C-alpha positions in Angstrom: -50.5 -36.0 -99.4 -47.4 -36.0 -101.5 -47.6 -34.5 -105.0 -46.7 -36.2 -107.9 -44.3 -33.9 -110.1 -43.1 -34.1 -113.7 -41.3 -31.2 -115.3 -38.9 -31.9 -118.4 -36.0 -30.0 -119.7 -34.3 -31.1 -122.9 -30.5 -30.3 -122.7 -30.0 -26.7 -123.8 -33.7 -25.5 -123.2 -34.4 -23.1 -120.3 -37.8 -22.5 -119.1 -37.0 -19.9 -116.6 -39.2 -16.9 -116.7 -38.2 -13.9 -115.3 -41.2 -12.1 -113.7 -41.4 -8.4 -113.3 -40.0 -6.6 -110.2 -42.6 -4.7 -108.4 -42.9 -3.1 -104.8 -45.7 -1.1 -103.2 -46.0 0.5 -99.9 -49.2 0.2 -97.9 -50.0 2.0 -94.6 -51.3 -0.4 -91.8 -53.4 2.3 -90.5 -54.7 6.0 -91.6 -51.8 8.1 -93.1 -53.3 11.1 -91.0 -52.2 10.7 -87.5 -52.0 12.8 -84.5 -48.9 14.1 -82.9 -47.4 11.4 -80.6 -48.8 8.7 -82.5 -47.3 6.6 -85.5 -48.3 4.6 -88.8 -46.6 1.4 -89.8 -45.8 1.2 -93.4 -45.4 -1.9 -95.1 -43.5 -2.9 -98.4 -44.7 -5.4 -100.3 -42.2 -6.6 -103.3 -42.3 -9.1 -105.8 -39.1 -10.2 -106.9 -37.6 -11.1 -110.4 -38.1 -15.0 -109.9 -35.9 -17.6 -109.6 -32.0 -17.7 -110.7 -29.6 -20.1 -111.2 -27.6 -20.5 -108.1 -25.2 -23.6 -108.5 -24.3 -25.8 -111.8 -22.0 -28.6 -112.8 -22.9 -29.4 -116.5 -19.6 -31.2 -117.3 -20.8 -34.4 -118.7 -18.0 -36.7 -118.9 -19.3 -40.3 -118.4 -22.0 -42.2 -117.0 -23.1 -43.7 -113.6 -25.3 -46.6 -113.5 -27.5 -46.4 -110.6 -29.1 -49.6 -109.1 -32.8 -49.9 -107.7 -34.0 -51.8 -104.8 -33.9 -51.1 -101.1 -31.1 -48.6 -99.8 -29.8 -47.9 -103.3 -29.8 -44.2 -104.1 -27.4 -41.4 -105.1 -26.6 -38.0 -103.7 -24.7 -34.8 -104.5 -23.7 -32.1 -102.0 -23.6 -28.3 -102.9 -23.2 -25.2 -101.6 -25.7 -22.5 -101.9 -24.5 -19.3 -103.3 -27.9 -17.2 -102.5 -29.8 -17.0 -99.7 -33.6 -17.9 -100.0 -35.8 -20.6 -101.2 -34.6 -23.2 -103.4 -37.3 -23.9 -106.0 -36.0 -26.1 -108.8 -33.1 -28.9 -109.2 -32.1 -30.0 -112.8 -30.5 -33.6 -112.8 -29.0 -35.3 -115.8 -30.2 -38.8 -117.0 -29.3 -41.0 -119.8 -31.2 -43.7 -121.4 -34.6 -44.8 -121.8 -36.5 -44.0 -118.4 -40.1 -44.5 -117.0 -40.2 -44.1 -113.4 -40.8 -42.5 -110.5 -38.4 -41.7 -107.4 -38.1 -39.5 -104.2 -36.3 -36.4 -104.4 -35.2 -35.1 -101.2 -32.9 -32.0 -99.9 -30.9 -32.3 -96.7 -28.7 -29.6 -94.7 -25.0 -30.4 -94.8 -22.8 -33.0 -96.7 -24.4 -36.2 -97.2 -27.9 -37.4 -95.7 -27.2 -37.4 -92.6 -28.5 -33.8 -91.9 -31.9 -32.2 -91.2 -34.5 -33.1 -93.9 -35.7 -29.8 -95.6 -38.0 -31.5 -98.4 -38.8 -34.4 -99.8 -41.6 -35.6 -102.8 -42.2 -38.2 -105.3 -41.2 -37.2 -108.7 -41.5 -38.4 -112.2 -38.5 -39.4 -114.2 -39.1 -39.8 -118.1 -36.4 -39.8 -120.4 -37.3 -40.8 -124.2 -34.9 -42.7 -126.4 -34.0 -39.6 -128.5 -32.0 -37.5 -127.4 -30.1 -40.0 -125.1 -29.2 -37.7 -122.8 -31.7 -35.4 -120.8 -31.9 -32.8 -118.3 -35.0 -33.3 -116.0 -36.2 -30.3 -113.7 -38.0 -30.8 -110.6 -39.6 -28.2 -108.4 -38.4 -28.2 -104.8 -39.2 -26.2 -101.7 -36.6 -25.5 -99.2 -35.0 -22.7 -97.4 -31.2 -22.3 -98.0 -28.4 -19.7 -96.7 -25.6 -18.6 -98.8 -22.5 -20.1 -97.7 -24.0 -23.3 -96.4 -23.7 -26.8 -97.7 -26.7 -28.9 -98.5 -27.5 -32.3 -100.4 -29.8 -33.5 -103.0 -30.9 -37.1 -102.7 -32.6 -39.5 -105.1 -34.2 -42.6 -104.1 -35.6 -44.9 -107.0 -39.0 -46.3 -106.9 -41.6 -47.8 -109.3 -40.7 -48.1 -112.7 -37.3 -47.3 -112.6 -34.9 -49.6 -114.5 -32.3 -51.4 -113.0 -29.6 -50.2 -113.7 -30.5 -46.7 -115.0 -28.1 -44.0 -115.8 -27.2 -40.5 -114.5 -25.1 -38.1 -115.9 -21.6 -37.3 -114.1 -18.2 -35.7 -114.4 -16.2 -38.4 -113.8 -13.0 -36.3 -112.3 -15.2 -33.7 -110.4 -14.2 -30.0 -110.8 -17.2 -28.7 -108.7 -15.7 -27.2 -105.7 -19.2 -26.8 -103.5 -19.5 -30.6 -103.1 -19.6 -34.1 -104.6 -21.4 -37.1 -105.8 -22.0 -39.9 -103.0 -18.5 -38.6 -101.5 -16.3 -39.5 -104.3 -14.0 -37.6 -106.5 -17.0 -37.3 -109.1 -19.8 -34.7 -109.7 -23.5 -35.2 -110.6 -24.7 -33.1 -113.7 -27.3 -30.8 -112.0 -28.2 -27.1 -111.3 -30.1 -25.7 -108.7 -32.2 -22.3 -108.9 -33.2 -20.1 -106.1 -35.8 -17.6 -105.6 -33.4 -15.0 -103.4 -34.8 -12.9 -100.6 -36.3 -9.3 -100.7 -33.8 -6.6 -99.5 -35.6 -3.4 -98.6 -33.9 0.0 -97.9 -36.0 3.0 -96.5 -35.3 6.4 -96.9 -35.4 6.5 -92.7 -32.8 3.6 -92.5 -35.1 0.8 -92.1 -34.0 -2.3 -93.5 -37.1 -4.4 -93.0 -40.2 -5.0 -94.9 -42.0 -2.8 -92.2 -41.0 0.6 -90.7 -42.6 2.5 -88.1 -42.9 6.6 -88.4 -44.4 9.3 -86.5 -43.2 12.1 -88.5 -44.9 13.6 -91.3 -42.8 13.0 -94.6 -42.3 11.5 -98.0 -40.8 7.7 -97.1 -39.2 5.9 -100.1 -38.3 2.1 -100.1 -35.8 0.7 -102.5 -36.3 -3.4 -103.0 -33.3 -5.4 -104.5 -33.0 -9.2 -105.2 -30.4 -11.7 -106.5 -32.2 -11.8 -109.8 -30.9 -7.7 -110.1 -34.3 -6.0 -109.2 -34.0 -2.4 -108.2 -37.3 -1.0 -107.9 -38.8 1.9 -105.5 -42.1 3.2 -104.3 -42.8 6.2 -102.0 -45.6 7.5 -99.8 -46.3 10.7 -98.0 -47.9 10.6 -94.5 -49.0 13.5 -92.3 -49.0 14.5 -89.1 -51.5 16.6 -87.6 -50.2 18.8 -85.1 -52.1 21.1 -82.2 -50.6 24.4 -81.2 -50.9 23.8 -77.5 -49.2 27.2 -76.5 -51.5 29.7 -74.5 -51.0 33.3 -74.0 -51.6 35.0 -70.5 -52.8 38.5 -70.4 -53.3 39.0 -66.6 -56.2 36.6 -65.4 -57.0 36.1 -69.0 -56.0 33.0 -70.8 -56.4 32.4 -74.6 -55.3 29.4 -76.3 -53.5 30.3 -79.6 -54.7 27.5 -81.9 -57.4 28.8 -83.9 -60.7 27.0 -85.0 -60.6 24.2 -82.2 -62.7 22.9 -79.4 -61.7 24.1 -76.4 -62.2 22.9 -72.6 -60.4 24.8 -70.0 -59.6 22.5 -66.9 -58.2 23.1 -63.1 -54.7 21.7 -63.3 -54.9 20.8 -59.6 -57.8 18.9 -59.6 -57.8 17.6 -63.4 -61.6 18.7 -63.6 -63.2 20.5 -66.7 -64.0 24.1 -65.6 -68.1 24.1 -66.2 -68.9 26.4 -69.5 -65.1 27.3 -70.2 -65.4 26.1 -73.8 -64.4 29.3 -75.4 -60.8 29.9 -76.8 -59.9 32.6 -74.1 -60.8 31.9 -70.4 -61.1 34.6 -67.6 -60.2 33.2 -64.2 -62.4 33.7 -61.4 -60.3 32.4 -58.8 -56.5 31.9 -58.2 -54.9 28.7 -59.5 -53.4 26.7 -62.2 -55.3 26.1 -65.6 -54.8 24.2 -69.0 -56.8 23.9 -72.2 -57.9 20.8 -73.8 -57.8 21.0 -77.7 -59.6 19.0 -80.1 -58.7 19.7 -83.8 -58.4 17.8 -87.1 -59.6 14.6 -85.2 -56.8 14.8 -82.6 -56.7 16.1 -78.7 -54.0 17.6 -76.9 -53.5 19.8 -73.6 -51.8 23.0 -73.1 -49.0 23.4 -70.2 -50.7 24.7 -66.9 -50.6 28.4 -66.4 -50.6 29.7 -62.8 -53.1 32.9 -61.9 -52.3 34.4 -58.5 -53.8 37.8 -58.8 -57.5 37.0 -58.7 -58.8 38.8 -55.4 -60.4 35.6 -53.5 -60.8 35.0 -50.0 -60.6 31.3 -50.5 -57.1 31.8 -52.5 -54.7 33.5 -49.9 -51.5 34.7 -50.6 -50.3 33.4 -46.8 -49.2 36.2 -44.6 -49.3 34.4 -41.0 -48.1 30.8 -42.2 -44.6 30.3 -43.7 -42.5 27.5 -45.1 -39.0 26.9 -43.8 -36.2 26.6 -44.6 -36.9 29.2 -47.6 -34.2 29.4 -49.5 -33.8 25.7 -49.2 -31.1 23.1 -50.4 -32.9 20.7 -48.7 -36.4 19.6 -47.6 -39.0 22.1 -46.9 -41.3 22.0 -43.6 -44.9 22.9 -43.8 -46.8 24.5 -40.8 -48.6 21.8 -39.0 -51.8 24.1 -38.8 -52.0 23.5 -42.5 -52.0 19.7 -42.2 -55.3 19.4 -40.0 -57.1 18.3 -43.5 -55.8 16.5 -46.3 -53.3 18.5 -48.0 -51.9 18.1 -51.7 -48.8 20.1 -52.9 -48.3 21.2 -56.7 -44.9 22.9 -57.7 -45.1 25.4 -60.9 -42.3 27.5 -62.2 -43.0 31.2 -62.5 -44.5 31.1 -66.0 -47.1 29.0 -64.3 -46.0 25.5 -66.0 -46.7 22.8 -63.9 -43.5 20.9 -62.6 -44.3 18.1 -60.4 -47.1 17.1 -57.2 -44.6 16.2 -54.3 -45.4 14.0 -51.6 -45.8 15.7 -48.3 -44.0 13.2 -45.8 -45.1 14.0 -42.2 -44.7 18.0 -42.5 -41.6 17.7 -45.0 -41.6 18.2 -48.7 -38.3 17.0 -50.7 -37.0 19.1 -53.2 -34.2 17.0 -54.3 -35.5 16.6 -57.6 -35.9 20.4 -58.5 -33.2 22.6 -60.1 -32.0 26.0 -58.6 -34.4 28.4 -59.2 -37.9 30.2 -58.0 -41.1 28.3 -58.0 -44.4 28.6 -56.7 -45.5 26.3 -54.1 -49.4 25.5 -53.8 -51.1 23.8 -50.7 -54.4 22.9 -51.7 -57.3 21.5 -49.1 -60.7 20.8 -49.4 -61.5 24.2 -47.8 -58.8 26.7 -48.8 -55.5 26.9 -50.8 -52.1 28.6 -50.1 -49.3 29.4 -52.2 -45.9 30.5 -51.2 -42.7 31.7 -53.2 -40.0 29.2 -53.1 -36.3 29.3 -53.5 -34.4 26.5 -54.5 -30.7 26.8 -54.1 
């Protein structure tokens, strides 16, 4: 259903009221977040309202417009502001009490895309003779592009009725009906809001993953310049651990601890203290829960526990060692399903290479020394490997 609007502006009377500019940042999730996570910040701005964009107010003569089918007038104009066209003023003269259809098109003339149309009331009293009427519209416009307003007379419009024109048009952004005349008119645009964040983002939304104070500045075509800021907090966990012989100690104080076997990925039963004493050789890490966040330390290799199920092999050898290519595993060790794990000498897990046949590729390794662990269901073997 179309709405019927009637807003009158007498010549010289401006009813535009500038709103107060505001901007406020809202976080779309809690401002306290864990390391590795992020929070989306949204700037909600209110601009200063519509501003005068295009105008042609030289009234040097009148144009008698006819009613009836196919009778209408139009004026093209070039937008100077990107945003929402919210109001068009048109100059009329003489007594008028009728309605018409106001439309807005893209381009010069009425052959473009229809952006807006609505029924409007046109009422001009006898005094004063010339009046400017203001009509609400709703159409998105882009600075530098041409648009056209069109008025189709309807019920109650006198035949003829008068519109104000400049007989020899001086408006450079368009013309009336494609002639050398220009309509007396004004356009008002509510300009787009522009955001500038302290992290360089220029959208209303920005995603941050580091604790800091973030500021946004908003501007618009009305001259608004307002800012707001918000502080977000990144909860971090110290995932380092200290190794002293066969004892591993998490450096983070006050956390909940769960030590795990890096080779199987399974938690070690009852290993929930800040320190863990290994009962067998292997590679171990600790899962820490602190301030609502969870993180895991790197793996630490322990090879000094005396355990008959974990042997520094003396009867088997991988070859060639040192190597600059593939390493061959003795076939005797492959009678059961065997998984391979590579660590650096500090115990940091590097990768779990695939055993193809009885070969392990080392092309992904940098030159240096590594610990290779071969683990089956019944036993584990470790080897010192040098990559050339």
